[in-house]
C-alpha positions as CSV (number, residue, x, y, z in Angstrom):
1,M,0.0,-0.1,-0.3
2,L,1.9,2.8,-1.5
3,L,1.0,6.9,-1.4
4,Q,2.2,8.9,-4.4
5,T,2.5,12.3,-2.9
6,S,4.9,15.4,-2.8
7,P,5.0,18.2,-0.3
8,T,2.9,20.5,-2.2
9,I,0.3,18.3,-3.1
10,R,-3.5,19.1,-2.6
11,I,-5.9,17.0,-0.3
12,D,-7.7,15.9,-3.1
13,D,-5.0,14.6,-5.4
14,L,-3.4,12.3,-2.9
15,K,-3.4,8.8,-4.2
16,I,-3.1,5.5,-2.5
17,N,-2.4,2.6,-4.2
18,F,-3.6,-0.7,-3.0
19,D,-2.4,-3.8,-4.5
20,T,-4.6,-6.9,-5.7
21,N,-3.1,-8.8,-2.9
22,G,-4.1,-6.4,-0.1
23,L,-7.6,-5.8,-1.7
24,W,-8.4,-9.4,-1.9
25,I,-7.1,-9.6,1.8
26,L,-9.6,-6.8,2.5
27,N,-12.6,-8.5,0.8
28,I,-12.1,-11.8,2.5
29,A,-11.5,-10.0,6.0
30,I,-14.9,-8.3,5.5
31,G,-16.7,-11.7,4.2
32,V,-15.4,-13.7,7.1
33,I,-16.3,-10.8,9.8
34,M,-19.8,-10.9,8.4
35,F,-20.1,-14.6,8.2
36,G,-18.7,-14.7,12.0
37,V,-21.6,-12.4,13.0
38,S,-24.3,-14.2,11.0
39,L,-23.3,-17.5,12.8
40,G,-25.4,-16.0,15.7
41,I,-28.1,-14.8,13.5
42,S,-31.5,-16.8,12.9
43,I,-34.9,-16.4,11.0
44,N,-36.0,-15.5,14.6
45,D,-34.2,-12.3,14.9
46,F,-36.1,-11.1,12.1
47,K,-39.6,-12.3,13.6
48,R,-38.9,-10.7,16.2
49,L,-38.2,-7.2,14.5
50,F,-41.4,-7.8,12.4
51,K,-43.6,-8.5,15.3
52,K,-42.3,-4.8,16.5
53,P,-42.7,-2.8,13.1
54,K,-41.9,0.6,15.2
55,I,-38.4,-0.4,16.4
56,L,-37.8,-1.7,12.8
57,F,-39.1,1.7,11.3
58,V,-36.9,3.6,13.5
59,G,-34.0,1.8,13.0
60,V,-34.2,1.8,9.2
61,L,-35.5,5.8,9.3
62,S,-32.2,6.5,11.8
63,Q,-29.6,4.5,10.0
64,F,-30.5,4.6,6.3
65,I,-32.7,7.9,5.6
66,L,-31.8,10.2,8.4
67,L,-28.1,9.5,8.6
68,P,-27.3,10.2,4.6
69,A,-29.9,13.0,4.7
70,A,-28.1,14.7,7.9
71,T,-24.5,14.1,6.6
72,F,-25.7,15.9,3.4
73,L,-26.9,18.9,4.9
74,A,-23.7,18.9,7.1
75,I,-21.7,19.0,3.9
76,L,-23.5,21.6,2.5
77,I,-22.9,23.6,5.7
78,I,-19.5,23.0,6.2
79,E,-18.0,22.4,2.6
80,P,-15.7,20.4,3.3
81,H,-12.9,19.1,0.2
82,P,-14.6,17.3,-2.1
83,S,-12.7,13.9,-1.3
84,F,-13.9,14.5,2.4
85,A,-17.3,14.9,1.7
86,L,-17.5,11.6,-0.6
87,G,-15.7,10.0,2.4
88,M,-18.4,11.1,4.7
89,L,-21.4,10.0,2.6
90,I,-19.8,6.8,1.9
91,I,-19.6,6.3,5.7
92,A,-23.2,7.4,6.0
93,A,-24.4,4.9,3.2
94,C,-22.8,2.2,5.1
95,P,-24.9,-0.1,7.3
96,G,-24.2,-0.4,10.9
97,G,-20.7,-1.8,12.4
98,N,-20.7,-5.5,13.5
99,V,-19.2,-4.3,17.1
100,S,-22.4,-2.4,17.6
101,N,-23.8,-5.5,18.9
102,F,-20.8,-5.6,21.6
103,F,-21.3,-1.8,22.8
104,S,-25.1,-2.2,23.2
105,K,-24.8,-5.2,25.6
106,M,-21.9,-3.4,27.2
107,A,-23.9,0.2,27.4
108,G,-26.8,-1.8,28.9
109,G,-29.0,-1.5,25.9
110,N,-31.4,-3.7,24.3
111,A,-28.5,-6.9,22.6
112,A,-31.2,-8.9,20.9
113,L,-32.4,-6.0,19.3
114,S,-28.8,-5.1,18.4
115,V,-28.4,-7.9,16.7
116,S,-31.6,-8.1,14.7
117,L,-31.2,-4.8,13.4
118,T,-27.5,-5.8,12.2
119,A,-29.2,-8.4,10.4
120,F,-31.9,-6.6,8.7
121,A,-29.4,-3.6,8.2
122,T,-27.1,-6.0,6.3
123,A,-30.0,-7.6,4.3
124,I,-31.0,-4.2,3.0
125,C,-27.4,-2.4,2.8
126,V,-27.4,-4.7,-0.2
127,F,-29.5,-2.1,-2.3
128,M,-29.7,1.0,0.3
129,T,-26.1,1.4,0.2
130,P,-25.6,1.8,-3.3
131,F,-28.6,3.8,-3.5
132,N,-27.6,6.2,-1.1
133,L,-24.1,6.8,-2.3
134,Q,-25.3,7.6,-5.6
135,F,-28.4,9.5,-4.6
136,W,-27.0,11.9,-2.1
137,G,-23.6,12.0,-4.2
138,S,-25.1,13.4,-7.3
139,F,-26.7,16.2,-5.3
140,Y,-23.5,17.9,-4.4
141,P,-21.7,19.4,-7.3
142,P,-17.8,18.5,-5.8
143,T,-18.6,14.7,-5.2
144,N,-20.9,14.4,-8.5
145,A,-17.8,15.4,-10.3
146,I,-16.0,12.8,-8.7
147,L,-18.5,10.0,-9.4
148,K,-18.5,10.9,-12.9
149,T,-14.9,10.7,-13.1
150,V,-14.6,7.2,-11.5
151,S,-17.8,6.1,-13.4
152,L,-19.5,4.2,-10.5
153,N,-21.4,1.4,-11.8
154,W,-24.3,1.1,-9.6
155,L,-25.0,-2.7,-10.6
156,S,-21.0,-3.6,-9.9
157,L,-21.3,-1.8,-6.4
158,L,-24.5,-3.9,-5.9
159,K,-22.8,-7.0,-6.7
160,L,-20.1,-6.3,-4.5
161,V,-21.9,-5.3,-1.3
162,S,-24.0,-8.8,-2.0
163,L,-21.1,-10.6,-2.3
164,I,-19.1,-9.4,0.8
165,L,-22.1,-9.0,3.2
166,G,-25.1,-10.7,1.6
167,I,-23.9,-14.2,0.9
168,P,-21.8,-14.3,4.1
169,L,-25.2,-13.5,6.0
170,L,-27.0,-16.3,4.6
171,L,-24.3,-18.6,4.7
172,G,-24.0,-17.8,8.4
173,M,-27.6,-17.9,9.1
174,Y,-28.4,-21.6,7.1
175,L,-25.5,-23.1,9.2
176,N,-27.0,-21.6,12.3
177,T,-30.6,-22.9,11.5
178,Y,-29.4,-26.3,10.5
179,Y,-26.0,-26.9,12.0
180,S,-26.4,-25.2,15.1
181,V,-23.6,-26.7,17.5
182,I,-21.1,-26.5,14.2
183,A,-22.2,-22.9,14.2
184,H,-21.6,-22.0,17.6
185,K,-18.3,-23.6,17.5
186,L,-17.0,-21.7,14.6
187,E,-18.4,-18.3,16.0
188,K,-16.3,-18.7,19.0
189,I,-13.2,-18.9,16.8
190,L,-14.2,-16.6,13.8
191,K,-15.3,-13.6,15.5
192,P,-12.2,-12.8,17.5
193,L,-9.5,-14.3,14.6
194,S,-11.5,-12.1,11.9
195,M,-11.5,-9.0,13.6
196,L,-7.4,-9.4,14.6
197,V,-7.1,-10.0,10.6
198,F,-8.7,-6.7,9.6
199,I,-7.0,-4.9,12.7
200,A,-3.7,-6.2,11.1
201,L,-4.7,-5.3,7.8
202,I,-5.2,-1.7,8.8
203,G,-2.1,-1.3,11.3
204,I,-0.1,-2.6,8.3
205,A,-1.4,0.5,5.9
206,F,-1.3,2.8,8.3
207,S,2.6,1.8,9.1
208,Q,3.6,1.8,5.7
209,N,2.1,5.4,5.5
210,L,2.9,6.8,8.6
211,K,4.4,9.8,7.7
212,V,1.2,10.7,5.3
213,F,-1.2,9.9,8.2
214,T,0.4,12.1,10.6
215,N,0.9,15.0,7.8
216,H,-2.8,15.0,6.8
217,I,-4.4,13.5,9.9
218,H,-5.6,16.9,11.4
219,H,-7.5,17.6,7.9
220,V,-10.0,14.8,8.9
221,I,-10.2,14.3,12.7
222,F,-12.5,17.2,13.5
223,L,-14.8,16.2,10.7
224,V,-14.9,12.5,11.5
225,I,-15.4,13.4,15.4
226,F,-18.4,15.9,14.4
227,H,-20.0,13.3,11.9
228,N,-19.6,10.7,14.5
229,I,-21.0,12.4,17.4
230,L,-24.1,13.8,15.0
231,A,-24.9,9.9,14.1
232,F,-25.2,9.2,17.7
233,I,-27.0,11.7,18.4
234,L,-29.3,11.5,15.7
235,G,-30.1,7.8,16.5
236,F,-30.4,8.8,20.2
237,Y,-33.1,11.4,19.5
238,T,-35.0,9.8,16.6
239,A,-35.5,6.5,18.7
240,K,-36.8,8.7,21.8
241,S,-39.1,11.2,19.9
242,F,-40.8,7.6,18.8
243,G,-41.5,7.1,22.4
244,L,-39.1,4.0,22.6
245,N,-38.0,3.1,25.8
246,Y,-34.3,3.9,27.5
247,Q,-33.2,0.4,26.6
248,D,-34.0,0.3,22.9
249,T,-33.1,4.1,22.5
250,K,-29.3,3.4,23.3
251,T,-29.5,0.5,21.0
252,I,-30.6,2.8,18.0
253,A,-28.1,5.1,19.1
254,M,-25.6,2.4,18.6
255,E,-26.6,1.2,15.3
256,T,-26.4,4.7,13.7
257,G,-23.1,6.0,15.3
258,I,-21.2,2.7,14.7
259,Q,-20.9,2.4,10.9
260,N,-19.0,-0.2,9.0
261,G,-15.7,1.6,8.2
262,G,-14.3,-1.7,6.7
263,L,-17.1,-1.8,4.1
264,G,-16.2,2.0,3.3
265,L,-12.6,1.5,3.0
266,L,-13.3,-1.6,0.3
267,L,-15.6,0.7,-1.7
268,I,-13.3,3.3,-1.8
269,F,-10.3,0.6,-3.1
270,S,-12.8,-0.9,-5.4
271,F,-14.1,2.0,-7.1
272,F,-12.3,5.2,-6.2
273,D,-8.7,3.6,-7.0
274,G,-7.9,4.7,-3.5
275,L,-8.5,8.3,-3.8
276,G,-6.2,9.9,-0.7
277,G,-8.7,12.3,1.4
278,V,-11.7,9.9,1.1
279,A,-9.6,7.1,2.0
280,L,-7.8,8.9,4.8
281,L,-11.1,10.0,6.5
282,A,-12.8,6.5,5.9
283,A,-9.8,5.0,7.7
284,F,-9.7,7.2,10.5
285,W,-13.6,6.6,11.2
286,G,-12.7,3.0,11.4
287,I,-10.5,3.4,14.3
288,W,-12.4,6.3,15.9
289,D,-16.0,5.3,16.1
290,V,-14.3,2.1,17.9
291,F,-13.3,4.3,20.4
292,S,-16.4,6.5,20.6
293,G,-18.1,3.7,20.9
294,I,-16.3,2.2,23.7
295,V,-16.6,5.6,26.0
296,L,-20.1,6.0,25.4
297,A,-21.2,2.2,26.1
298,S,-18.5,2.3,29.2
299,Y,-20.7,5.5,30.2
300,W,-24.1,4.1,29.7
301,G,-22.9,1.0,31.3
302,R,-21.8,2.8,34.3
303,K,-24.3,4.8,34.7
304,R,-26.8,1.8,34.9
305,N,-24.7,-0.2,37.4
306,T,-24.9,2.8,39.5
307,K,-28.4,3.1,39.4
308,I,-29.0,-0.7,40.5
309,L,-26.5,-0.4,43.3
310,I,-28.6,3.0,44.5
311,K,-31.6,0.4,44.1
């Protein structure tokens, strides 16, 4: 993974080259992570959601409608570099990150709801992620110019998301339904292993481009933190405005604030030739939202435990 740059290069001219082997490893890592998560998902998780259509509606509304729309409005106000704007839209178009289930449980949220929403979001993101990226990206002239430059093919994007997320989801659910003992054993191995591989891959990418990231991270750090906080707040108050209980409200906040940065990076390397500003923002998001998720989940979890002790 090499970065072609010079002391005078503009942010939007930064170019990250990700070789074919690295791209394959990233594809496999994300597919395995999704497969590992789906081993704990069953048809009952979907049935549970459909029995509570209000929660399902709020989850989809917050994550796939309001977050991309709010991100677009924020871009209009802030007017960031075009590639940063595109990076924000890509992150907003992605489904919730898999670690949101862990954070929801840690925060005293509804863990079962979190798993169910992750499963449903993964299923519909096969269509919603390409749609949101193309739809909102085309409305903002600077990002629309980039989309035209790279000739983003909606069908190719749909195929990639289906291959990386959709197929592993179906395979994992099938195994969990018909071979539950094997599924549970595999889940214990694959979850930590796949995450370690993914973290190692990101770590190698950073180490090979350490100078570039240290020189340019200040361009995206405040954008990412602002965007992440916006997502948490949006999820929390959307759920609250619909009258959901505190436990479910925290869960919706986590599902909206923890986005799948790994998928975002994969889309960037596959369709945008590793465009520097976009990749820089998505890479930092992938690190930051894990940190912010731990902080927020710890705060909510401690608050919950304090209330229990007082009672």
